[in-house]
C-alpha positions in Angstrom: 0.0 0.0 0.0 1.2 3.4 -0.8 0.8 6.4 1.4 -1.9 8.0 -0.8 -4.2 5.0 -0.5 -4.1 5.1 3.3 -4.8 8.8 3.3 -7.9 8.3 1.1 -9.3 5.6 3.4 -8.8 7.7 6.6 -10.6 10.7 5.1 -13.6 8.6 4.1 -13.7 6.9 7.5 -13.7 10.2 9.5 -16.0 12.2 7.3 -19.3 13.4 8.7 -22.5 11.7 7.5 -24.8 13.6 5.2 -27.7 15.3 7.1 -30.9 13.3 7.1 -33.9 15.1 5.6 -36.1 16.6 8.3 -39.6 15.0 8.5 -42.5 17.1 7.3 -44.5 18.6 10.1 -47.9 17.1 10.7 -50.7 19.5 9.6 -52.3 21.2 12.5 -55.9 20.1 13.2 -58.7 22.3 12.1 -60.1 24.4 15.0 -63.8 24.4 15.7 -65.5 27.3 17.6 -67.9 26.2 20.3 -70.4 28.7 21.9 -72.0 28.4 25.3 -75.8 28.8 24.7 -78.9 29.2 26.8 -82.3 27.9 25.9 -85.0 30.5 26.0 -88.7 29.5 25.6 -91.6 31.9 26.4 -93.2 29.5 28.9 -89.9 29.0 30.7 -89.1 32.7 31.3 -90.4 32.8 34.9 -88.7 29.6 35.9 -85.5 29.8 38.0 -83.6 27.2 36.0 -81.7 28.0 32.9 -80.5 25.3 30.5 -77.1 25.8 29.0 -75.2 23.7 26.5 -72.2 24.0 24.2 -72.9 24.1 20.4 -70.7 24.4 17.4 -70.8 28.0 16.2 -72.7 27.3 13.0 -75.0 24.6 14.4 -76.9 26.4 17.1 -80.6 25.3 17.2 -83.5 27.7 16.9 -84.4 27.8 20.7 -80.8 28.3 21.8 -79.0 31.6 22.0 -75.2 32.3 22.5 -74.2 33.8 25.9 -72.0 36.9 25.8 -70.2 37.5 29.1 -69.6 41.1 29.7 -69.4 41.6 33.5 -68.4 38.1 34.8 -65.3 36.1 33.8 -67.2 33.2 32.3 -65.8 31.2 29.4 -68.4 31.4 26.6 -66.3 30.6 23.6 -63.9 27.7 23.1 -61.7 26.8 20.1 -60.9 23.1 20.1 -59.4 20.8 17.5 -62.0 19.1 15.2 -63.3 15.9 16.9 -63.1 17.2 20.4 -66.1 18.4 22.4 -66.2 20.7 25.4 
């Protein structure tokens, strides 16, 4: 073996490996807006019980109305990944 052959082998042995391609990031799940709603019916106005339920922002039934908190720190809107429910 000549000196040049040994030098070539050593350079190849100590070289750094090529960088691996980084994996593609997973797409973020689509967020769905949920609204806290109250059911208001004319014959239930004088009752002392209110019925509240979470509905998707675009799927609120006719008798239900979104609550807007202005004076109390109540969570009335949630954004959750699609498939999760409050």
